[in-house]
C-alpha positions as CSV (number, residue, x, y, z in Angstrom):
1,Q,-19.2,-5.9,-2.6
2,V,-16.7,-3.0,-2.8
3,Q,-13.9,-3.4,-0.2
4,L,-10.2,-3.1,0.4
5,V,-8.3,-5.8,2.3
6,E,-4.6,-5.5,3.1
7,S,-2.2,-8.3,4.1
8,G,1.4,-9.2,4.4
9,G,2.6,-7.1,7.3
10,G,4.7,-8.4,10.1
11,L,7.7,-7.9,12.3
12,V,11.1,-7.7,10.5
13,H,14.6,-6.6,11.4
14,A,16.0,-3.4,10.0
15,G,17.4,-4.1,6.5
16,G,14.8,-6.8,5.9
17,S,12.0,-7.0,3.3
18,L,8.3,-7.4,3.3
19,R,5.7,-7.7,0.5
20,L,2.3,-6.2,1.2
21,S,-0.7,-7.1,-0.8
22,C,-4.2,-5.6,-1.2
23,A,-7.3,-7.0,-2.7
24,A,-9.5,-4.2,-4.0
25,S,-12.8,-5.9,-4.8
26,G,-15.2,-4.2,-7.1
27,S,-15.1,-3.3,-10.8
28,V,-14.7,0.4,-9.9
29,F,-11.0,0.0,-9.0
30,S,-9.7,-1.2,-12.4
31,G,-10.2,2.3,-13.9
32,N,-8.6,4.2,-11.1
33,D,-5.2,5.0,-9.8
34,M,-4.2,3.0,-6.7
35,G,-2.0,3.9,-3.8
36,W,-0.4,2.7,-0.6
37,Y,-0.7,4.9,2.4
38,R,0.7,4.6,5.9
39,Q,-0.2,5.9,9.3
40,L,2.4,6.4,12.0
41,P,1.2,6.4,15.6
42,G,-0.5,9.7,16.3
43,K,-0.2,10.9,12.8
44,R,-2.5,11.2,9.8
45,R,-2.4,8.8,6.9
46,E,0.0,9.8,4.2
47,L,0.5,8.5,0.6
48,V,3.8,6.8,0.0
49,A,3.4,5.2,-3.4
50,L,1.0,5.6,-6.3
51,I,0.4,3.6,-9.5
52,T,-1.8,4.9,-12.3
53,T,-4.0,2.8,-14.6
54,A,-1.3,3.0,-17.2
55,G,1.3,1.6,-14.7
56,T,3.2,4.8,-14.1
57,T,4.5,4.9,-10.5
58,N,5.4,7.7,-8.1
59,Y,6.9,7.6,-4.6
60,V,7.6,9.9,-1.8
61,D,11.2,10.7,-1.4
62,F,11.8,8.6,1.8
63,V,10.8,5.3,0.1
64,K,12.3,5.9,-3.4
65,G,14.7,3.2,-4.3
66,R,13.4,0.9,-1.5
67,F,9.7,0.4,-2.2
68,T,8.1,-0.8,-5.4
69,I,4.4,-0.6,-6.1
70,S,2.7,-2.9,-8.7
71,R,-0.8,-3.9,-9.6
72,D,-2.7,-6.7,-11.4
73,N,-6.1,-6.1,-12.8
74,A,-8.3,-9.1,-12.6
75,K,-12.0,-9.4,-13.3
76,N,-13.7,-7.3,-10.6
77,T,-10.6,-7.2,-8.4
78,V,-7.4,-5.2,-8.5
79,Y,-4.5,-6.8,-6.7
80,L,-2.1,-4.2,-5.4
81,H,1.4,-5.0,-4.0
82,L,4.1,-3.1,-2.3
83,Q,7.6,-4.6,-2.2
84,M,9.4,-3.1,0.7
85,N,13.2,-3.6,0.8
86,S,15.9,-2.1,3.1
87,L,13.3,-1.5,5.8
88,K,14.1,1.0,8.5
89,P,12.6,1.4,12.0
90,E,10.9,4.6,10.8
91,D,8.9,2.6,8.3
92,T,7.0,1.1,11.2
93,A,3.3,2.0,10.6
94,V,0.0,0.6,9.6
95,Y,-0.2,0.4,5.8
96,Y,-3.4,0.8,3.8
97,C,-4.3,0.7,0.1
98,R,-6.8,3.0,-1.5
99,A,-8.0,4.5,-4.7
100,P,-7.4,8.2,-4.1
101,G,-10.0,9.2,-6.6
102,I,-12.8,7.3,-4.8
103,P,-12.8,8.8,-1.3
104,D,-16.2,7.5,-0.3
105,I,-15.1,3.8,-0.1
106,P,-14.3,2.9,3.5
107,W,-10.7,2.3,4.5
108,G,-9.6,-1.3,4.9
109,P,-8.3,-2.7,8.2
110,G,-4.7,-2.0,7.1
111,T,-1.7,-4.2,7.8
112,Q,0.8,-3.5,10.6
113,V,4.5,-3.3,9.6
114,T,7.0,-3.2,12.5
115,V,10.7,-2.8,11.9
116,S,13.0,-3.5,14.8
117,S,16.4,-1.9,15.1
């Protein structure tokens, strides 16, 4: 079964850290770039970090130097992680993982990250 399941969110004080994880089940993911997206209340989902199949990473400016994306390719599952350091209240959002090159796969439930000031 092809699915995306995110975990690891929670409530943290500003300056704290969280590590998000995603289990992307299905052999289709191993050959695709993977990304972490976030959705702020009332806003559209936006890509914040991307990792290619070769391990090259890219970040949007507002998370550079604070977030680190990584992936582990296992048999039939890709495990995607997002290490989030120096968190800010404006990082509060629901975070999702996704393979941007496979738009037909439904979004996972996401994981809520709340950063208090």
